[in-house]
C-alpha positions in Angstrom: -8.2 19.8 5.5 -5.7 17.9 3.5 -4.7 14.4 4.7 -1.2 14.3 6.3 1.5 12.9 4.0 2.6 9.4 5.1 6.0 8.2 6.1 7.0 4.6 6.6 10.0 4.1 8.9 11.6 0.7 8.5 14.0 0.2 11.4 14.5 -2.5 14.1 16.0 0.0 16.6 12.8 0.5 18.7 14.2 3.3 20.8 15.4 5.3 17.8 12.2 4.6 15.9 10.1 5.9 18.7 12.0 9.2 18.7 11.9 9.6 14.9 8.2 8.8 14.9 7.6 11.5 17.5 9.7 14.1 15.6 7.9 13.5 12.3 4.5 13.3 13.9 5.1 16.7 15.5 5.9 18.0 12.0 2.4 16.9 10.8 3.3 13.6 9.1 1.4 10.3 9.5 4.1 7.9 10.6 4.2 4.1 10.7 7.0 1.9 11.8 8.0 -1.5 10.5 10.8 -3.4 12.4 11.3 -6.0 9.6 13.4 -5.6 6.4 12.2 -9.0 5.1 11.2 -8.4 1.4 7.6 -9.7 1.8 7.0 -7.7 5.0 8.3 -4.5 3.3 6.2 -5.0 0.1 3.1 -5.7 2.1 3.6 -2.6 4.3 4.2 -0.4 1.3 1.2 -1.8 -0.6 -1.1 -1.4 2.4 0.0 2.1 3.3 1.1 3.6 0.0 3.5 6.0 1.9 4.9 9.2 0.4 8.3 8.5 1.8 10.2 5.5 3.2 13.1 5.8 5.7 14.9 2.5 5.1 17.5 1.0 7.5 19.6 -2.0 6.6 19.9 -5.5 8.0 21.8 -4.5 11.1 25.2 -6.1 11.8 25.4 -7.8 8.4 25.3 -4.5 6.5 22.7 -2.9 4.3 21.9 -6.2 2.7 18.4 -6.8 1.3 17.5 -3.2 1.7 19.3 -2.4 -1.5 16.8 -4.5 -3.4 13.9 -3.2 -1.4 14.8 0.4 -2.4 15.1 -0.7 -6.0 11.7 -2.3 -5.9 10.1 0.8 -4.4 11.6 2.9 -7.1 10.3 0.6 -9.9 6.7 0.4 -8.6 3.9 1.8 -10.8 3.7 4.5 -8.1 7.3 4.9 -7.1 8.1 5.6 -3.4 10.9 8.0 -2.7 13.3 6.3 -0.3 15.8 7.7 2.1 18.8 5.5 3.1 18.8 5.7 6.9 21.7 3.7 8.3 24.8 3.5 10.5 26.6 1.5 7.8 29.3 3.9 6.6 30.3 1.7 3.7 26.8 1.6 2.4 26.5 5.4 2.8 29.6 6.0 0.8 28.4 3.6 -1.9 25.0 5.1 -2.1 26.4 8.7 -2.4 28.9 7.7 -5.0 26.3 6.0 -7.2 28.9 4.1 -9.1 27.6 0.5 -8.5 24.7 -1.1 -10.2 22.7 -1.5 -7.0 23.2 2.0 -5.8 22.0 3.3 -9.2 19.0 0.9 -9.1 18.1 2.0 -5.5 18.1 5.7 -6.6 17.8 7.0 -3.0 16.0 10.4 -2.7 18.6 11.1 0.1 21.2 9.4 2.1 21.0 10.0 5.8 23.6 8.4 8.0 23.1 7.7 11.7 23.6 9.4 14.1 21.8 12.2 12.2 21.1 15.9 12.5 17.5 16.7 13.1 17.3 19.4 10.4 18.9 16.9 7.9 16.2 14.4 8.8 13.4 16.9 8.3 14.9 18.1 5.0 15.3 14.6 3.7 11.7 13.6 4.5 10.3 16.9 3.1 12.3 16.4 -0.1 11.1 12.8 -0.6 7.5 13.6 0.2 7.6 16.4 -2.4 8.6 13.9 -5.0 5.8 11.4 -4.4 2.6 11.4 -6.4 -0.3 12.0 -3.9 -2.8 9.1 -3.4 -6.5 9.8 -3.6 -7.9 7.9 -0.7 -11.5 9.0 -1.2 -14.4 6.9 -2.6 -13.8 8.6 -6.0 -10.2 7.5 -5.8 -11.3 3.9 -5.2 -13.7 4.1 -8.1 -10.9 5.3 -10.4 -8.5 2.5 -9.3 -11.3 -0.1 -9.9 -12.0 1.3 -13.4 -8.3 1.3 -14.2 -8.1 -2.4 -13.0 -11.0 -3.3 -15.3 -9.3 -1.6 -18.3 -6.0 -3.4 -17.6 -7.7 -6.7 -17.4 -9.4 -6.1 -20.7 -6.1 -5.0 -22.2 -4.6 -8.3 -20.9 -7.2 -10.3 -22.8 -9.8 -10.8 -20.1 -13.5 -10.8 -21.0 -16.8 -10.5 -19.1 -15.2 -8.1 -16.6 -17.4 -7.2 -13.7 -16.2 -4.9 -10.8 -17.4 -4.1 -7.3 -18.9 -0.8 -6.3 -17.2 -0.9 -2.9 -13.7 -2.3 -3.3 -11.0 -3.0 -5.9 -12.3 -6.3 -7.0 -13.1 -7.8 -10.4 -14.5 -11.0 -11.7 -13.6 -11.9 -15.3 -12.9 -14.7 -17.8 -9.2 -15.3 -18.7 -8.1 -15.6 -22.3 -8.3 -19.4 -22.0 -11.9 -19.3 -20.7 -11.3 -19.7 -17.0 -13.6 -17.8 -14.6 -11.4 -15.8 -12.2 -11.4 -13.1 -9.6 -8.8 -10.5 -8.6 -9.1 -8.7 -5.3 -6.8 -6.0 -3.8 -6.6 -6.3 0.0 -5.5 -2.9 1.5 -5.0 -4.5 4.9 -2.6 -7.1 3.6 -1.1 -5.1 0.8 -1.5 -7.8 -1.8 -3.6 -8.8 -4.8 -5.4 -12.2 -4.4 -6.0 -14.1 -7.6 -8.4 -17.0 -7.7 -10.1 -19.0 -10.4 -12.5 -21.8 -10.7 -11.3 -25.4 -10.6 -12.0 -27.8 -13.5 -15.4 -28.7 -12.0 -16.5 -25.0 -12.2 -17.8 -25.3 -8.6 -15.0 -24.0 -6.4 -12.6 -21.1 -6.4 -9.0 -22.1 -6.3 -6.4 -19.7 -4.9 -3.7 -19.1 -7.5 -1.4 -16.6 -5.8 -0.9 -13.4 -3.9 0.9 -10.6 -5.6 2.4 -7.3 -4.4 2.5 -6.0 -8.0 -0.5 -5.7 -10.2 1.6 -6.4 -13.3 2.6 -9.8 -12.0 -1.0 -10.7 -11.1 -2.2 -9.7 -14.6 0.6 -11.7 -16.2 -0.6 -14.9 -14.4 -4.2 -14.1 -15.1 -3.5 -13.6 -18.8 -1.8 -17.0 -18.9 -4.8 -18.7 -17.3 
């Protein structure tokens, strides 16, 4: 049996979120809810869950706010996430539908769904978005493929002596400047952890946590 497609609902209206979650679960989707539109929280949730669709509300009384940039980031990921604008903000709805501003074009919403919404419109918007998403292979073979791809990208960035784990997406390597380093993807946190040895060569020093592999590789290559 195929794994259910995943929907992430980002909305701080708990009552509405409970209903939407029930509706989509009854349609066979795997649904998660995040009540925080903070950029770090959104990126961590997306990275940890790799949803096939995001229903994205705004910042509440102050308008759609940072959700514009969140939608843009999801569109620009290596695996883009189709995003549905899901808001009561009529001004934002008009802007998103017109697609005449830079931020509305960058967001590139799969659909624009104003609140209050029609049930059929909700289901149609989610089905359309999910149909646009590249499926994620969550099997052991999929993990192996992602680890192999990580190793290849490290080598392409100039890393040498690359060694990978047989269990998780982790690699130890030497940076182009000769620093011994490690890069680990935490599915639970939705971030890459980059560490390397201190000048004594005896301790691992945390360098940073990254939501995007490209950013982690850029820092590793500069090490």
